[in-house]
C-alpha angles and dihedrals in degrees: 000000000000122000121199119236091249092051091047091053091048092048091048091049092050092049091047091050093052095042093049089050091055092048092054091049093065119149126189108242131175096019118160115256136215132195113238130182128215111182106313093336125103118213127198102209128188112221118239097186103140128070092249095047090048091048094053096036111154095336119151096007116133098200144007128202115258100255096032128100146147124264114207114205121192128193093229134037109248144131094284106185126200135205134184104234108150090002109130101191126061112245144190118223127202117199108213131201123222090262090058096254115139109240097190141336126222131192112223127199119220120259096013133127098211112132118242111194138178119253089227136023110283141171097205134061124173120202118200134164113294114287093005091131097042093047088057095041092243106155139172109297093038114121127240112204130199096049111159112246117224 
């Protein structure tokens, strides 16, 4: 079967369009989990501890169970900022120091590109459903236990 050059270009463009759409719809699946505790509350957190897992984060998910979240772990303490591009659900993020103390908490709207940054250099950030922390009166200075040590 012969395909003309024009038809080949059209076919290539269609395939590229569909493949790029699938690439942007990535979802982290099968990540390891850890149980954390904040006050009296238990949290089942997926671990985003590789560059790829951190890049995808909670993108393209449409829901998350109440006491579930994602713990981002970085190799170095720094001002790791987050945004919500391709993230369908609004989230709260707690930036956490090495000793488990919450440095600050930010509320993040879905599908936005606003930066949300820690007020001090951190290695941990915990994303939960929007207002999860405020509804449980978990504030900066509170301690999160169960953080993996690396």
